[in-house]
C-alpha positions as CSV (number, residue, x, y, z in Angstrom):
1,M,-47.6,51.3,220.3
2,T,-49.7,49.1,218.0
3,I,-49.7,50.0,214.6
4,Q,-53.3,49.9,212.9
5,K,-52.1,49.3,209.1
6,E,-54.3,49.6,206.0
7,A,-54.9,46.5,203.8
8,N,-52.5,48.0,200.9
9,S,-49.7,49.3,203.5
10,A,-47.6,45.9,202.5
11,V,-46.6,47.6,199.2
12,F,-44.8,50.7,201.0
13,E,-42.5,47.9,202.5
14,Q,-41.1,46.8,199.1
15,P,-37.9,47.9,198.0
16,A,-39.0,47.6,194.8
17,T,-41.5,50.5,195.4
18,L,-38.8,53.0,196.2
19,E,-37.2,52.0,193.4
20,S,-40.3,52.8,191.2
21,W,-41.0,56.3,192.9
22,D,-37.7,57.5,191.9
23,N,-38.0,56.4,188.4
24,D,-41.5,57.5,188.0
25,Y,-41.5,60.9,190.6
26,Y,-38.2,62.0,190.9
27,H,-36.7,63.1,187.1
28,P,-34.4,66.2,187.5
29,L,-37.2,68.0,185.4
30,A,-39.5,66.8,188.3
31,E,-37.7,67.6,191.0
32,Q,-37.5,71.6,189.7
33,Y,-41.4,71.0,189.9
34,Y,-41.3,69.9,193.4
35,D,-38.8,72.6,194.5
36,E,-40.9,75.4,193.6
37,A,-44.1,73.8,194.8
38,I,-43.2,73.1,198.0
39,V,-41.8,76.6,198.5
40,T,-45.5,77.8,197.4
41,M,-47.2,75.6,199.7
42,L,-45.3,76.8,202.7
43,K,-46.1,80.3,201.7
44,L,-49.8,79.7,201.4
45,M,-49.4,77.8,204.7
46,E,-48.1,81.2,206.2
47,V,-45.7,78.8,208.1
48,K,-43.8,81.0,210.4
49,V,-39.9,80.9,210.5
50,G,-38.6,77.9,212.3
51,A,-42.2,76.4,213.3
52,T,-42.5,72.7,213.3
53,V,-44.7,71.2,210.3
54,L,-45.9,67.5,210.2
55,D,-45.3,65.5,207.1
56,A,-48.1,63.6,207.3
57,G,-46.9,60.4,205.1
58,C,-43.6,61.5,204.4
59,G,-42.4,58.4,202.1
60,P,-38.5,58.6,201.3
61,G,-38.2,61.9,203.1
62,V,-37.7,64.1,199.9
63,H,-40.3,66.3,200.6
64,S,-39.3,66.5,204.5
65,V,-35.5,67.8,203.2
66,R,-37.3,70.6,201.0
67,V,-39.3,71.7,204.1
68,A,-36.3,71.7,206.3
69,R,-34.1,73.7,204.0
70,E,-36.4,76.7,204.5
71,G,-35.6,76.8,207.8
72,H,-38.5,74.9,209.5
73,R,-38.4,71.9,211.8
74,V,-40.3,68.6,210.5
75,C,-42.0,65.8,212.3
76,A,-42.2,63.0,209.5
77,I,-44.7,60.1,209.9
78,D,-45.2,57.2,207.8
79,I,-46.9,53.9,208.2
80,S,-44.0,52.2,206.4
81,Q,-40.7,51.2,208.2
82,T,-38.9,50.9,204.8
83,M,-40.0,54.5,203.6
84,L,-38.7,55.8,207.0
85,D,-35.6,53.9,206.9
86,E,-35.0,55.6,203.5
87,A,-36.2,59.3,204.6
88,K,-33.7,59.1,207.6
89,S,-31.0,58.1,204.9
90,R,-32.0,60.9,202.6
91,V,-32.4,63.3,205.3
92,S,-28.7,62.6,207.0
93,R,-27.1,62.9,203.5
94,S,-28.8,66.5,203.2
95,G,-27.0,67.3,206.1
96,L,-30.5,68.2,207.9
97,A,-30.9,65.5,210.3
98,S,-31.0,67.7,213.3
99,Q,-34.0,69.5,212.0
100,V,-36.2,66.4,211.2
101,E,-37.4,63.7,213.5
102,F,-39.3,60.5,212.8
103,R,-42.0,58.4,213.6
104,Q,-44.0,55.2,212.7
105,E,-47.7,56.2,212.5
106,D,-51.2,55.3,210.6
107,L,-52.8,58.3,209.4
108,T,-56.1,56.7,210.2
109,K,-55.3,56.3,213.8
110,L,-52.4,59.0,214.8
111,S,-51.4,58.8,218.2
112,F,-50.9,62.8,218.7
113,P,-53.0,64.6,221.1
114,D,-55.6,66.8,219.7
115,A,-54.1,70.1,218.3
116,S,-50.7,69.0,218.2
117,F,-49.6,71.1,214.8
118,G,-49.8,74.5,213.6
119,Y,-48.8,73.3,210.2
120,V,-49.7,69.6,208.7
121,F,-49.1,68.9,204.8
122,S,-50.1,65.4,203.5
123,W,-48.5,65.1,199.8
124,G,-50.0,62.5,197.5
125,V,-50.8,60.4,200.5
126,I,-54.3,60.2,201.0
127,I,-55.3,59.3,197.7
128,H,-53.7,55.8,198.9
129,I,-55.9,55.0,202.0
130,R,-58.9,53.5,201.1
131,S,-60.9,54.4,204.5
132,V,-59.7,58.0,203.9
133,E,-62.7,59.6,205.9
134,R,-61.1,58.0,208.9
135,A,-57.6,60.0,208.0
136,L,-59.2,63.4,207.4
137,D,-60.6,62.7,210.7
138,E,-57.4,62.2,212.1
139,L,-55.5,65.0,210.2
140,C,-58.1,67.5,211.0
141,R,-58.1,66.7,214.5
142,I,-54.6,67.4,215.0
143,V,-54.3,70.6,213.5
144,Q,-54.4,73.5,216.2
145,P,-57.3,76.5,216.2
146,G,-55.6,78.9,213.6
147,G,-53.2,76.3,212.1
148,R,-53.3,75.3,208.4
149,L,-53.7,71.5,206.7
150,A,-52.5,71.4,203.0
151,L,-53.5,68.2,201.0
152,Y,-52.2,67.4,197.7
153,V,-54.7,65.2,195.9
154,T,-55.7,63.4,192.7
155,N,-58.4,65.4,190.9
156,N,-61.5,63.5,189.3
157,S,-62.4,66.1,186.4
158,S,-58.9,66.3,184.8
159,W,-58.1,66.3,181.4
160,D,-55.8,63.2,181.9
161,G,-58.5,61.2,182.8
162,R,-61.2,62.3,180.4
163,L,-58.4,61.2,177.9
164,E,-57.7,58.2,179.3
165,A,-61.8,57.5,179.4
166,L,-62.1,58.2,175.7
167,A,-59.1,56.1,174.8
168,R,-60.6,53.1,176.6
169,I,-64.1,53.8,174.8
170,V,-62.0,53.7,171.4
171,L,-59.9,50.6,172.1
172,R,-62.9,48.9,173.6
173,K,-60.8,48.2,176.9
174,R,-63.0,48.5,179.5
175,E,-61.6,49.4,183.1
176,M,-62.4,46.6,185.8
177,G,-63.0,47.4,189.5
178,R,-63.2,50.9,189.5
179,E,-65.6,52.0,192.4
180,E,-67.7,55.2,192.7
181,H,-67.8,57.0,195.9
182,K,-69.4,60.5,197.0
183,L,-65.7,61.3,197.1
184,G,-64.6,60.3,194.1
185,S,-64.0,57.0,192.4
186,G,-61.1,54.4,193.4
187,I,-59.6,51.2,192.3
188,W,-57.2,48.6,193.6
189,Y,-54.2,48.2,191.3
190,E,-51.5,45.4,191.4
191,M,-47.9,46.6,192.4
192,H,-44.8,44.5,192.9
193,G,-47.3,41.7,193.9
194,E,-49.4,43.8,196.4
195,K,-52.2,45.9,196.4
196,L,-52.3,49.7,195.8
197,W,-55.7,51.8,196.3
198,V,-55.5,54.7,194.2
199,W,-58.4,57.6,194.4
200,R,-59.4,60.2,192.3
201,F,-60.9,62.9,194.4
202,N,-64.4,65.0,193.5
203,I,-62.6,68.3,194.6
204,P,-65.7,70.1,195.7
205,E,-66.8,67.4,197.6
206,L,-63.5,66.8,199.7
207,I,-63.5,70.4,200.3
208,S,-66.9,70.3,201.7
209,Q,-66.1,67.1,204.0
210,L,-63.3,69.2,205.3
211,E,-65.2,72.3,205.9
212,D,-67.9,69.7,208.0
213,R,-64.6,68.7,210.2
214,G,-64.1,72.4,210.7
215,M,-61.3,73.7,208.3
216,H,-61.9,76.6,206.3
217,F,-61.0,76.3,202.7
218,R,-58.4,78.9,201.8
219,H,-56.7,77.8,198.5
220,R,-56.9,75.8,195.6
221,V,-54.0,75.6,193.1
222,I,-52.7,73.5,190.2
223,G,-50.1,70.5,190.9
224,E,-49.2,68.5,188.2
225,F,-51.2,69.0,185.0
226,S,-50.5,65.7,183.5
227,E,-49.1,62.3,185.1
228,I,-49.1,60.6,181.5
229,Q,-45.4,61.3,181.4
230,R,-44.9,58.3,184.0
231,R,-45.9,56.4,181.3
232,V,-43.3,57.0,178.5
233,R,-40.1,57.7,178.6
234,G,-37.4,59.7,176.0
235,P,-38.4,62.8,174.6
236,F,-41.8,62.6,175.0
237,R,-41.4,62.1,178.5
238,K,-38.9,65.4,179.0
239,A,-41.5,67.5,176.9
240,L,-44.5,66.3,179.2
241,L,-42.5,67.4,182.2
242,R,-41.3,70.9,180.7
243,L,-45.1,71.4,179.9
244,N,-46.2,70.4,183.8
245,N,-43.3,73.0,184.8
246,R,-44.4,75.6,182.6
247,L,-48.1,75.5,183.8
248,Y,-47.4,75.6,187.2
249,R,-45.5,78.7,186.8
250,L,-48.0,79.9,184.7
251,K,-50.8,79.3,187.7
252,F,-52.7,77.6,185.2
253,P,-56.2,77.0,186.5
254,P,-56.5,73.7,188.9
255,G,-59.4,72.6,187.4
256,P,-58.2,70.5,184.4
257,A,-55.0,69.5,186.3
258,V,-54.5,65.7,187.4
259,A,-52.9,66.6,190.8
260,N,-54.4,69.9,192.9
261,L,-53.0,71.8,196.3
262,L,-55.8,72.4,198.7
263,V,-54.8,74.6,201.9
264,F,-57.3,74.9,204.9
265,E,-57.6,76.9,208.0
266,K,-58.7,75.7,211.2
C-alpha cells in the first residue's frame, strides 16, 4: 500500500519528537487528566463493552492503552512508522497487546471501506494536518450510521490565545507566517529540523463542517484549559497542571479553554 504523506509528516519520524512529547505532554499530573478525559470521552461516545474503537493518529499509543484498559479493542493507526513502533512497544509493556492492532495509515487517504467503524476518535491529531478538510472527509466516511466520532482539537477563542496576542502587542513581537482560514488560523513551526503545522480551530465552523458531512453534533466539553504549562518548568508548571485538572473536574465551560473535545453521531 502506498502511503500518501503530508508535507510535515517527517517531523513525526524523528525520535526527538517522541522525547519532546514525553516532556511536554506526559507529566504525571497531566497523566491524571488524560486518564479521566479518555474515560469521559468513551462515555460520551457511548462505546459498548468490548467494541472496537479506531484511534485515528495514535502517536506513541498512550490513549490506545487507556481505551484498551476500559475493556475495548483498538485499531491504532498513524502515518509515522516511528510512532507505530513506539506505540507497539508501550502497548506490549502494558500487557494489552492482544487487544490492539496497528496499521500505517494517512488520515487524508484512509484505506478502510465506508462505514468501517462504529467508534472513531482522533486526539490532538487533525490540528497538525494542513489539508484538514480531506481528513474530515475521510473520518466521516468511515463512521457507521449511528456511530460516533470524537475530535480533540485546539480552540482559536481560548484565553491562552488572547493572552499571547496581548503579550505580542506589549512586547512588539509580531507573529510571522500565521494564515487565516475559514476553519481557523494555522502556522508552520520549526521542530527538530522539520516543519510542523498547527491549527487553532474556529470551533463553530468546525462543527458546521462536520454537520455538512452528515455528522450530528452531540457534545462539546473542556479539554485542557491552558497549554502555557508546556513552556515553563518547576512549581509554576505544576500549578498550571493542577489548574487544568481542577477546571476539567469542575466541567468549566469549553469556550475559554485551549482544547475542546467534540463528539458527533452519524
